[in-house]
KEKE-3310 file (N, C-alpha, C; in steps of 0.2 Angstrom, whole numbers, plus 5000, padded with zeros to 4 digits):
npx = (4842:4858:4864:4876:4881:4880:4890:4901:4902:4905:4917:4925:4924:4930:4943:4946:4944:4955:4966:4964:4967:4980:4986:4982:4990:5003:5003:5001:5014:5023:5019:5022:5036:5040:5035:5040:5034:5033:5028:5018:5010:4998:5006:5019:5035:5048:5066:5068:5071:5059:5058:5065:5057:5046:5051:5054:5042:5035:5027:5019:5014:5003:5002:4999:5007:5017:5015:5001:4993:4999:4994:4981:4979:4984:4974:4962:4965:4965:4951:4945:4935:4932:4919:4911:4920:4924:4935:4945:4938:4935:4948:4951:4941:4945:4957:4954:4947:4957:4965:4957:4957:4971:4974:4966:4973:4985:4994:4995:4984:4975:4979:4975:4978:4991:4993:4999:4993:4994:4996:4983:4976:4982:4977:4963:4962:4967:4958:4946:4950:4952:4939:4932:4938:4935:4921:4918:4924:4916:4904:4907:4909:4896:4890:4896:4892:4879:4879:4885:4874:4865)
npy = (5032:5032:5028:5034:5023:5012:5015:5016:5003:4997:5003:4997:4983:4984:4987:4975:4965:4969:4967:4953:4948:4952:4944:4931:4932:4932:4919:4911:4914:4909:4895:4893:4895:4885:4873:4875:4882:4890:4906:4905:4912:4910:4901:4907:4907:4913:4915:4914:4910:4904:4912:4923:4928:4931:4941:4951:4954:4946:4936:4920:4903:4902:4913:4930:4944:4954:4969:4969:4966:4976:4987:4986:4987:5000:5007:5003:5009:5022:5024:5026:5038:5045:5047:5049:5046:5035:5029:5022:5011:5005:5002:4992:4982:4980:4974:4963:4956:4954:4946:4934:4931:4930:4918:4909:4909:4902:4888:4878:4878:4870:4857:4848:4836:4836:4844:4847:4846:4858:4867:4866:4872:4885:4889:4889:4898:4909:4911:4913:4925:4934:4935:4940:4952:4958:4958:4966:4978:4981:4983:4993:5003:5004:5010:5022:5028:5030:5040:5050:5053:5057)
npz = (4946:4953:4969:4982:4989:4981:4972:4980:4983:4971:4968:4979:4975:4963:4966:4974:4964:4956:4964:4966:4953:4952:4961:4956:4944:4950:4957:4946:4939:4948:4947:4933:4933:4942:4935:4923:4911:4898:4890:4876:4866:4853:4848:4846:4850:4861:4863:4877:4895:4906:4919:4914:4904:4911:4919:4909:4904:4896:4900:4904:4901:4910:4917:4917:4909:4919:4917:4915:4928:4936:4929:4931:4945:4947:4939:4946:4958:4955:4952:4963:4972:4960:4954:4942:4932:4919:4914:4922:4925:4913:4908:4917:4914:4901:4903:4910:4900:4891:4898:4898:4884:4882:4889:4882:4870:4872:4868:4878:4885:4878:4880:4892:4897:4900:4910:4927:4944:4950:4939:4933:4943:4942:4929:4931:4942:4935:4925:4932:4939:4929:4923:4934:4935:4923:4923:4934:4931:4920:4927:4936:4926:4921:4932:4933:4921:4923:4933:4925:4917:4925)
capx = (4847:4863:4866:4883:4882:4882:4896:4907:4903:4908:4924:4928:4924:4935:4950:4946:4946:4962:4970:4964:4970:4987:4987:4982:4996:5009:5002:5003:5021:5026:5018:5025:5043:5041:5033:5043:5028:5034:5022:5019:5004:4997:5012:5025:5040:5054:5071:5069:5069:5052:5059:5067:5051:5041:5054:5054:5035:5032:5022:5020:5008:4998:5003:4998:5013:5017:5012:4994:4991:5001:4990:4974:4980:4984:4967:4957:4966:4963:4944:4942:4933:4931:4912:4909:4925:4923:4941:4948:4934:4936:4954:4951:4937:4949:4963:4951:4945:4964:4967:4954:4960:4978:4974:4964:4978:4990:4993:4995:4977:4972:4983:4974:4981:4998:4993:4999:4987:4995:4995:4976:4974:4984:4973:4957:4963:4968:4952:4942:4952:4951:4932:4930:4940:4931:4914:4918:4925:4910:4899:4909:4908:4889:4888:4899:4888:4872:4881:4886:4868:4860)
capy = (5035:5028:5031:5034:5017:5007:5018:5014:4996:4995:5004:4992:4977:4984:4986:4968:4961:4970:4963:4946:4947:4952:4938:4926:4932:4930:4912:4908:4915:4904:4889:4893:4894:4878:4868:4877:4883:4896:4909:4904:4914:4908:4896:4911:4906:4918:4911:4916:4905:4906:4918:4929:4930:4934:4948:4956:4956:4942:4932:4913:4900:4902:4920:4937:4948:4959:4975:4969:4967:4983:4992:4985:4989:5007:5009:5002:5014:5029:5024:5029:5044:5048:5044:5050:5044:5028:5027:5016:5005:5002:4999:4985:4978:4978:4970:4956:4952:4952:4940:4928:4930:4927:4911:4905:4908:4898:4881:4874:4878:4864:4851:4847:4830:4837:4848:4845:4849:4866:4870:4866:4877:4891:4890:4890:4904:4915:4913:4916:4932:4938:4936:4944:4959:4961:4959:4971:4984:4983:4985:5000:5007:5006:5014:5029:5031:5032:5046:5055:5055:5059)
capz = (4949:4957:4975:4983:4992:4976:4969:4985:4983:4965:4969:4983:4971:4957:4969:4976:4958:4953:4969:4964:4946:4953:4965:4951:4940:4954:4958:4939:4938:4952:4944:4927:4934:4944:4930:4916:4906:4894:4886:4868:4863:4846:4846:4845:4855:4861:4866:4884:4900:4909:4923:4910:4900:4916:4921:4904:4903:4891:4903:4904:4899:4915:4920:4913:4909:4924:4916:4916:4935:4938:4926:4934:4952:4946:4937:4952:4964:4952:4951:4970:4973:4954:4953:4935:4927:4917:4911:4925:4925:4906:4908:4921:4910:4895:4905:4911:4894:4888:4902:4895:4877:4883:4891:4876:4864:4874:4866:4884:4887:4874:4882:4899:4900:4902:4916:4934:4948:4951:4932:4932:4948:4940:4924:4934:4945:4930:4921:4937:4941:4923:4922:4939:4934:4917:4925:4939:4927:4917:4932:4938:4921:4920:4937:4932:4916:4926:4936:4920:4914:4930)
cpx = (4852:4865:4873:4885:4884:4888:4902:4908:4906:4916:4928:4929:4929:4942:4951:4948:4953:4967:4970:4967:4978:4990:4987:4988:5003:5009:5004:5010:5025:5025:5022:5033:5044:5040:5036:5038:5029:5028:5023:5012:5004:5003:5019:5029:5046:5059:5073:5068:5062:5054:5061:5061:5046:5044:5053:5046:5031:5026:5024:5013:5002:4998:5003:5005:5012:5014:5004:4991:4993:4996:4983:4974:4980:4977:4962:4959:4964:4955:4941:4941:4931:4924:4910:4914:4925:4930:4944:4944:4935:4943:4954:4947:4941:4954:4960:4949:4952:4966:4964:4956:4967:4978:4971:4968:4984:4989:4992:4988:4973:4975:4982:4977:4988:4999:4995:4993:4988:4994:4987:4973:4976:4979:4966:4957:4963:4962:4947:4943:4951:4943:4929:4932:4936:4924:4913:4919:4919:4904:4900:4908:4901:4887:4890:4895:4882:4873:4881:4879:4863:4860)
cpy = (5031:5032:5030:5027:5012:5009:5015:5007:4994:4997:4999:4985:4978:4984:4978:4964:4962:4967:4955:4944:4947:4946:4932:4926:4930:4922:4909:4909:4910:4897:4888:4892:4887:4872:4869:4877:4890:4899:4908:4906:4913:4904:4900:4910:4911:4914:4914:4910:4908:4912:4924:4932:4933:4941:4953:4958:4952:4938:4925:4910:4901:4909:4926:4940:4953:4966:4975:4970:4973:4988:4992:4988:4997:5010:5009:5008:5021:5030:5027:5036:5048:5045:5044:5048:5037:5025:5021:5010:5001:4999:4992:4980:4975:4973:4963:4952:4950:4946:4934:4926:4927:4920:4906:4905:4905:4891:4876:4873:4872:4857:4849:4841:4830:4841:4844:4848:4856:4870:4871:4872:4884:4893:4893:4897:4910:4916:4916:4924:4937:4940:4940:4951:4962:4962:4965:4978:4986:4986:4992:5005:5009:5011:5021:5032:5033:5039:5052:5058:5058:5067)
cpz = (4953:4963:4977:4986:4987:4972:4973:4984:4976:4965:4973:4979:4966:4960:4971:4969:4955:4958:4967:4958:4947:4957:4960:4946:4944:4955:4951:4937:4942:4949:4937:4928:4937:4939:4923:4911:4903:4891:4879:4865:4855:4844:4845:4851:4855:4865:4873:4889:4903:4914:4919:4907:4905:4917:4915:4902:4897:4893:4903:4902:4904:4919:4916:4914:4915:4923:4917:4923:4938:4936:4930:4941:4951:4944:4943:4957:4961:4952:4958:4970:4966:4951:4945:4930:4925:4915:4915:4925:4918:4905:4912:4917:4904:4897:4907:4905:4890:4892:4899:4888:4878:4885:4886:4870:4866:4872:4872:4886:4884:4875:4889:4901:4902:4908:4923:4938:4949:4944:4931:4937:4945:4934:4926:4938:4940:4927:4926:4938:4935:4922:4928:4938:4928:4919:4930:4936:4924:4921:4934:4933:4920:4926:4936:4926:4918:4930:4931:4917:4919:4931)
residu = (UNK:UNK:UNK:UNK:UNK:UNK:UNK:UNK:UNK:UNK:UNK:UNK:UNK:UNK:UNK:UNK:UNK:UNK:UNK:UNK:UNK:UNK:UNK:UNK:UNK:UNK:UNK:UNK:UNK:UNK:UNK:UNK:UNK:UNK:UNK:UNK:UNK:UNK:UNK:UNK:UNK:UNK:UNK:UNK:UNK:UNK:UNK:UNK:UNK:UNK:UNK:UNK:UNK:UNK:UNK:UNK:UNK:UNK:UNK:UNK:UNK:UNK:UNK:UNK:UNK:UNK:UNK:UNK:UNK:UNK:UNK:UNK:UNK:UNK:UNK:UNK:UNK:UNK:UNK:UNK:UNK:UNK:UNK:UNK:UNK:UNK:UNK:UNK:UNK:UNK:UNK:UNK:UNK:UNK:UNK:UNK:UNK:UNK:UNK:UNK:UNK:UNK:UNK:UNK:UNK:UNK:UNK:UNK:UNK:UNK:UNK:UNK:UNK:UNK:UNK:UNK:UNK:UNK:UNK:UNK:UNK:UNK:UNK:UNK:UNK:UNK:UNK:UNK:UNK:UNK:UNK:UNK:UNK:UNK:UNK:UNK:UNK:UNK:UNK:UNK:UNK:UNK:UNK:UNK:UNK:UNK:UNK:UNK:UNK:UNK)
# end
């Protein structure tokens, strides 16, 4: 049986992971603009400058598209006080997994010799924040499932 303290801890952890994901996206966006790193998922290029691509939600090589961190923050805030609701946790887990997939399908990821120190930091921060969001979302989901079955 899951106690209330564990639930509260997973809620706080989910909010912290969502904030971390949003901060990683903001840091990645700043690095992408500074180093001119356009988003080219699977090699698909769009005729947009990096700032315009970020603004319209395309993202960049080291930055998740802005709707992803916004959705993570909204889902994490909706998870508060909804102990048996798995939806927000699954949204966060899915966004974290999508963040990992996103960085893996960027051609820049496979050219580490071309990275500046800030590009390397942005890649690492993005991966860490995405893993944290996915893991925390799954942990919160497991807690909410235990409540449903209790």
